[in-house]
VEXVEX-717479 format. One line per 4 residues: number of its first residue (from 0); their letters; for each residue x negated, y, z of N, C-alpha, C. Coordinates in steps of 0.1 Angstrom, whole numbers. Atoms other than C-alpha are relative to their C-alpha. Layout:
NUM) A) X:Y:Z:X:Y:Z:X:Y:Z | ...
This chain:
0) MPTS) -12:11:-2:1676:92:306:3:-6:-13 | -1:8:13:1682:66:281:14:7:-5 | -13:-3:8:1710:74:256:10:-9:4 | -11:8:-5:1731:45:270:4:7:12
4) QLFL) -4:-5:-13:1731:60:303:6:10:0 | -7:-15:1:1738:94:292:15:-2:-7 | -15:5:6:1770:79:271:6:-1:11 | -8:2:-10:1782:66:302:2:10:12
8) AVLI) -3:-13:-10:1777:95:325:9:7:-7 | -8:-6:9:1795:115:297:13:-3:0 | -14:6:-3:1823:92:297:8:2:12 | -4:-1:-15:1826:91:335:3:16:0
12) AALV) -5:-15:0:1826:130:335:14:5:-5 | -10:-3:4:1852:131:312:14:-4:2 | -10:7:-4:1873:109:326:3:6:13 | -4:-7:-11:1869:127:360:8:15:-2
16) LLGT) -6:-14:3:1876:161:343:15:-1:-3 | -11:2:6:1906:147:328:11:-1:11 | -11:2:-12:1923:134:361:1:14:6 | 0:-12:-7:1912:166:376:10:11:-4
20) GAVM) -12:-10:8:1930:189:352:10:-5:0 | -12:8:-1:1960:165:355:5:6:13 | -5:-4:-14:1962:172:391:1:14:4 | 0:-14:-1:1955:209:388:14:3:-6
24) LLWA) -10:-7:7:1981:212:363:16:-4:7 | -12:5:-5:2007:192:384:3:8:12 | 3:-11:-13:1996:213:417:5:17:-7 | -3:-15:1:2002:247:398:18:-1:-4
28) ERRD) -13:2:4:2036:233:383:7:2:15 | -8:-1:-11:2048:224:419:-4:14:9 | 4:-10:-8:2032:255:435:7:15:-5 | -6:-15:6:2047:282:408:-11:10:3
32) GGSG) 7:-12:-3:2015:302:412:-5:8:-11 | 2:-5:12:2018:317:379:-11:-5:-11 | 9:5:10:1995:312:347:-12:0:5 | 14:0:-5:1962:316:365:-2:-19:0
36) PRLR) 1:13:-6:1964:280:380:2:-8:-13 | -4:6:10:1979:264:349:-11:1:-12 | 11:-5:12:1952:281:324:-14:-10:6 | 15:8:-5:1924:267:347:2:-15:-1
40) GLAV) -1:13:5:1940:234:346:-4:-6:-14 | 3:1:13:1940:235:310:-13:2:-5 | 16:-1:2:1904:245:309:-7:-12:4 | 8:10:-3:1893:216:327:7:-12:-7
44) ITAG) -5:10:11:1915:192:305:-8:4:-10 | 7:-4:11:1899:209:276:-15:-4:0 | 15:3:-4:1863:204:292:-1:-17:-1 | 1:14:3:1873:169:294:0:-6:-12
48) VTLL) 0:1:13:1884:165:260:-14:1:-7 | 12:-3:4:1851:183:249:-10:-13:3 | 10:9:-2:1832:156:265:4:-16:-3 | -1:12:7:1851:127:252:-4:-1:-15
52) LYAW) 6:2:13:1845:138:218:-14:1:-5 | 15:0:-3:1810:142:228:-7:-15:-1 | 4:16:-3:1808:106:238:2:-6:-12 | -2:9:15:1823:93:206:-13:6:-10
56) GLLH) 11:-3:7:1796:112:188:-12:-7:5 | 9:7:-6:1772:101:209:1:-18:0 | 0:18:1:1785:63:207:-5:-1:-18 | 5:4:14:1777:69:168:-17:2:-3
60) VLGA) 14:-2:-2:1742:79:177:-6:-14:3 | 6:16:-7:1737:48:198:0:-12:-11 | 1:8:11:1750:27:171:-10:1:-10 | 11:-1:11:1724:42:144:-13:-6:4
64) VTSA) 11:2:-6:1698:37:171:-2:-17:-1 | 0:14:-2:1707:2:176:-3:-8:-13 | 1:6:12:1709:-5:138:-15:1:-7 | 15:-2:7:1676:10:131:-11:-7:8
68) EGGG) 7:8:-8:1658:-10:160:4:-15:1 | -4:14:2:1675:-42:149:-11:-14:-3 | 5:8:5:1647:-57:132:6:-9:-12 | -6:10:8:1648:-88:110:-1:5:-12
72) TDSL) 3:-1:14:1648:-93:74:5:13:-8 | -5:-11:9:1670:-63:63:-4:11:9 | 4:-13:-11:1655:-37:89:-8:10:-9 | 8:-8:6:1636:-20:61:4:2:-12
76) PLRP) -2:-13:-8:1645:7:51:7:2:12 | -4:1:-14:1658:16:83:18:3:-6 | -11:4:8:1699:9:77:6:17:2 | -8:-16:-4:1711:47:91:-5:10:-10
80) CRSL) 2:-8:9:1689:60:65:-1:-2:-15 | 1:2:13:1698:43:35:12:8:-6 | -7:-10:8:1727:66:29:-4:11:-7 | 6:-10:6:1705:92:22:-7:0:-13
84) GDEV) 6:1:16:1694:77:-14:-12:-8:6 | 10:6:-1:1669:52:-21:-15:9:2 | 14:-9:-1:1640:77:-27:-2:4:20 | 3:-1:-11:1643:89:9:-1:-13:12
88) AART) 1:9:-6:1651:57:25:-14:-8:-1 | 13:7:1:1621:40:11:-13:9:4 | 11:-8:-9:1599:70:26:1:-1:14 | -5:0:-12:1614:66:57:-9:-7:10
92) VGYD) 8:4:-9:1589:58:87:2:2:15 | -6:1:-14:1607:67:118:13:8:0 | -11:-8:-1:1635:85:132:0:4:13 | -1:-7:-13:1646:107:159:13:5:1
96) IGLV) -15:-6:-2:1679:118:175:-2:13:7 | -1:-16:-7:1690:154:188:15:-4:6 | -11:-1:-11:1717:155:215:10:15:0 | -7:-10:-1:1727:191:209:-6:8:-12
100) PLRF) -13:5:2:1739:192:183:-3:-18:-4 | 3:13:2:1743:154:179:-5:-4:-13 | 7:2:14:1722:139:151:-11:-9:1 | 10:10:2:1702:110:138:-6:4:-11
104) VCET) 9:-5:13:1673:120:116:-12:-7:-4 | 8:10:6:1653:100:95:-12:9:-4 | 17:-4:2:1613:109:93:-5:-7:-10 | 11:4:9:1594:106:64:-13:3:-1
108) GDGG) 14:-4:-3:1555:101:61:-1:11:-6 | 8:-14:3:1550:134:44:8:11:11 | -3:-8:-8:1567:151:74:15:4:0 | -15:-3:3:1603:154:61:10:-6:7
112) RHPS) -11:1:-12:1632:153:85:14:-1:-8 | -10:0:8:1664:142:67:13:-5:12 | -11:7:-7:1697:140:89:9:-9:-9 | -9:12:3:1718:108:86:15:4:4
116) PSVP) -14:0:0:1755:110:81:6:-11:13 | 0:11:-10:1754:88:113:15:6:10 | -12:-6:-8:1777:112:133:10:7:-11 | -8:-3:6:1808:120:119:-1:18:-1
120) AYVN) 1:-15:2:1811:157:105:8:7:11 | -8:-11:-11:1840:171:129:-8:-3:12 | 3:0:-15:1820:159:160:-6:12:4 | 6:-11:-6:1797:189:165:10:12:-1
124) PGVA) -8:-10:-2:1820:215:154:11:0:8 | -15:2:-11:1851:201:175:-7:3:14 | 6:-1:-16:1826:199:206:-1:16:3 | 2:-14:0:1817:235:199:11:7:2
128) VLAL) -12:-5:-2:1851:247:194:8:1:12 | -8:6:-15:1867:225:225:-6:7:10 | 8:-4:-10:1837:239:245:6:15:1 | -3:-13:2:1844:275:236:17:5:7
132) GAVG) -15:-2:-5:1883:271:243:-2:-5:15 | 1:5:-17:1876:255:278:-4:13:6 | 4:-12:-8:1856:286:287:11:12:1 | -11:-13:2:1882:311:273:10:-3:9
136) LGVR) -10:4:-8:1908:293:291:-5:2:15 | 2:-2:-12:1891:293:325:-5:12:3 | 2:-14:-5:1882:328:321:12:8:2 | -10:-6:-2:1915:338:312:8:-2:12
140) GTVG) -5:3:-11:1931:320:341:-9:5:11 | 4:-7:-7:1906:334:364:3:13:3 | -4:-11:2:1912:367:354:14:3:2 | -16:-1:-3:1952:363:353:0:0:14
144) AGRA) -2:3:-15:1949:348:388:-3:14:7 | 5:-8:-8:1932:378:402:7:14:-3 | -9:-12:2:1954:404:385:13:-2:5 | -16:3:-9:1986:383:400:-4:3:14
148) ARRR) 4:-2:-14:1967:386:435:2:17:5 | -1:-15:-5:1965:424:432:12:4:0 | -13:-3:-2:1999:427:423:9:-3:10 | -7:3:-13:2014:408:449:-4:7:13
152) AAAS) 3:-8:-14:1993:427:475:4:13:-1 | -6:-11:-3:2003:458:461:15:0:-1 | -14:3:-2:2039:447:461:2:0:13 | -4:-1:-17:2039:441:498:-7:9:7
156) GDRP) 6:-13:-7:2017:471:506:-14:-5:4 | 12:4:-5:1986:451:515:-9:10:-9 | 13:0:9:1952:463:504:-8:-9:0 | 13:9:1:1928:439:491:-13:6:6
160) G) 16:-2:-6:1895:438:505:-2:10:10
């Protein structure tokens, strides 16, 4: 899948998750089902924010790729590799991109690989922290909902399962 299509897919998925999470939160507030549904709604919203941050970093990678493939009289050395210094930029023969973590890597003729600062430094750690937060909220919301269901069943005298 080309990077531009991946960007659009990630952006659409982020917007869907944000909308779904908002609906889940509203539904949890109206129903007052305890903290479990609220935490699951927050987990979905956090996952959406994670994808938005990933899309932001992917947009920077796309910009670097577009700049590197631009051609013209100012195309060598590759524009995204110029920030690495004149020595590395002069030896650059190609580039590679990484999607996890997001990065633009300048490749030199001697086999060296030098990551370009095209992707803001906060993107990859931010994506990792938000992703872990989304998982944690989801797990906590699911465990909390299960405990609440067992308490309600015990209070009413029913035996679950």
